[in-house]
N, C-alpha and C positions, 0 to 999 in steps of 0.2 A: 705779606698779603693777609688781609683780614678775611677769615673764613666764617661760615655760618656758626661754627662752634665757638670761635673767638668772639663773634658778635653777641651770641647768647651769654657768654661769660662777661663781656663788658656790660651788658644789660643788667645782669645779676649784681655786679659790683656797684654800678651806679644806683640801683634800686635799694641797696642796703645802707646807703648814706643816711645818717640820722639828722633830723631837724635840730638845729642848735637851741631853739626855744622850747621844744617838746622832744627831748632826746629819746623817749621811748617810742617815737614814731619815726618811720623812714620816709624818704621822699616818695617811695612807692605807696606807702600807707596813705599819705596825704593826697596822692594823685597829681603831684606837681611834676613828676618825671613823665613827660609826654611821649618821648620817643628816643630810642638809641638806634642810630643808623651809621652807615659808613659812606664817606665821600673821599675818593682819591686816597684810600688807605688810612684815613683819619676817622676815628670814632667821634661821632657828633652826638652829644647828649642835649636834648631839648627840654628845657624846664619852663614851667609857667608859674610865676609867683602867685601866692594866695591873694595878694592885692598889691597894687602898684607901689604903695608906700611901705611895704614890708621891710623892716630893718634887717632881717636875716637873709634876704635873697642873695646878696653878694657873698655872704659866708657859705651858704648852701652851694652856690655855683663853684666857689673855690674848693669846697670839700669834695664835690663830685669830680672836678678836674683832678684834684690830688689823688683820689682813690683810683681813678682810671690810669693816671700816669705812673703811680706806684706799682700798678699791676703790669706795667710794661707797654701800655697802649699810647700811641700818638693820638692825643684827644683834644677836643675843643668842646666848650659848653656854650650853647646858644639860648638866650632868653626869648621865649615865644609868648607874647601877650595876647595872641588871638588864636583861638577863642579865649576869652578870659576864664580864669579858673572859677569853679563853682564847688560848693560843698558836696555836690552829688558825685564828685570825683574821689572823695575819700572812700577807701575800700572798706568792706565790712570788717576786716581785721583792724583797720585804723579806728573805726567807730568803737570796736570792742576795747582796744587799747586806751582810748580816751576815757571810756567809762571805768575801766579797771584802775586807772590812775586818778580817779576822782574828778574828772572833767566831764561835764555834761556835753554830749556831742551836739553838733548843730542840727537844726530842723532841716528837712529836705529843702533844696533850693526852690525859691519862689514862694515859700510859705509866709515869709515876712521880709519884705524888701526895705522897709523904712528903718533907719538907724535906731530911732527911739520908740519903735513899735512895742506894744505889749505882747509878750510871748509867754506861752505856757512852757516852762522849763522844768523837767523832772530832775529830782535829786539823783546823782549818780550812785549814791550810797544806799538809800532806802527806797528809791523810785517814786517817792511822794511828789505830787504836782503842786503841793502847798508850799510854794517857794516865793521868795521876793528878791528883786534886784536891789543890790546894795550900791553898785556903781556900774555905769556903762562900760568902764574900762577897768580891766583886771591887771594881772601881772604882765601881760603883753597886750598890744593894741587889738589883737584879734580875739581877746577873751573879755567877757564881762564877769563881774563878781556877783554871786547870788548867795542867799542863805536859805536853808531848808527850815521851815517852821515846824516840821514833824520831828526830825532827828537833831535839829538845832545846829547842824554843821554848815560851815561856809564851803562854797565850791565855785570853781570857774566854769563858765559856759563858753564853749568855742562858738563864736558868732559870725565868722567870716562867711561871705556868700561868694 
């Protein structure tokens, strides 16, 4: 029988799973772990992908399931696309981790909805807003490549909405 204590433990375990593309972030940091509940003594972890075409989503689901089953839980992972994920679900800790790892965090949801819109993107190293986009697509589809004109360093900008 799953108790409240076990449910809290399952939530902690699922929350600590790292994103495979940004391993310094957890699924909790990204806000993609929506809920951990219990149904008929089975732990259900509900995840919302950052976007529908995210190549890492199946890996994340497998990693969450493995973490829970290795901890002794009978578990299942459910993908929940509604409501769709938004950058406003990234935790303050996640924003800080992005910045400390040289990635410019996303602007608040709704600030720029167009894919090729002009954005003011601050450099995560020197905080200068004198930056330029080098490529709409960076090392992963959810990042764009920028360069700072002040410190001359390149950096990724997390652009998913």
